[in-house]
C-alpha positions in Angstrom: 0.0 0.0 0.1 1.2 3.4 -0.9 1.9 5.9 2.1 0.8 9.5 1.9 3.2 12.3 1.9 3.1 13.5 5.5 3.3 17.2 4.6 0.1 16.7 2.5 -1.5 14.9 5.3 -0.3 18.0 7.5 -2.1 20.3 5.2 -5.2 18.4 5.1 -5.4 17.9 8.7 -4.8 21.8 9.0 -7.5 22.6 6.7 -9.9 20.1 8.2 -9.6 21.8 11.7 -10.0 25.3 10.1 -13.1 24.2 8.2 -14.6 22.8 11.3 -13.9 25.8 13.1 -15.3 28.1 10.5 -18.5 25.7 10.4 -18.9 25.8 14.2 -18.9 29.7 14.0 -21.0 30.2 11.2 -22.6 27.4 9.2 -22.4 28.1 5.3 -23.3 25.6 2.6 -19.9 26.5 0.8 -17.8 25.6 3.9 -19.8 22.4 4.4 -19.2 21.4 0.8 -15.5 22.2 1.4 -15.2 20.4 4.8 -16.9 17.4 3.1 -14.3 17.4 0.1 -11.4 17.6 2.6 -13.0 14.8 4.8 -13.4 12.7 1.9 -9.7 13.3 0.7 -8.3 12.3 4.2 -10.6 9.1 4.3 -9.1 8.1 0.8 -5.5 9.1 1.7 -5.7 6.8 4.9 -7.9 4.2 3.5 -10.6 4.7 6.0 -14.4 5.1 5.9 -15.0 7.6 8.8 -13.3 11.1 9.3 -12.6 10.1 13.0 -10.8 7.1 11.8 -9.0 9.1 9.1 -7.7 11.8 11.6 -6.7 9.1 13.9 -4.8 7.4 11.3 -3.3 10.4 9.9 -2.0 11.3 13.3 -0.4 8.3 13.8 1.2 8.6 10.2 2.8 11.9 11.3 3.8 10.7 14.6 5.5 7.7 12.9 7.4 10.0 10.6 8.2 12.2 13.4 10.4 9.8 15.2 13.9 10.6 14.3 17.1 11.1 16.2 17.2 14.1 18.4 19.6 16.0 16.4 17.5 15.7 13.3 14.1 16.4 15.4 15.8 19.5 17.0 16.6 21.0 13.6 13.0 20.3 12.2 12.6 23.1 9.5 8.5 22.8 9.8 8.8 23.4 13.5 6.4 20.6 14.1 5.3 19.9 17.8 4.1 16.3 17.3 0.7 17.4 18.9 -2.4 15.7 17.1 -5.4 17.6 15.8 -8.6 17.0 17.6 -11.5 15.8 15.7 
């Protein structure tokens, strides 16, 4: 099975979280459609059928890819903290 690019997964998780917040603040049809699209893409990329499973699997993928020697982790150019996104 192909493994998705961690940077793409991170971008999708960030977009998913932003859309969830935007939709909670003010429900709009355009935001709902975009949220559905991002959710679907995350599910396809992680080979899951629910967004909760997709986010959990995406978080696990990013954590696994983030496990590197301390010297490499300290010099992480993306500045990632390793924190997962809440669903």
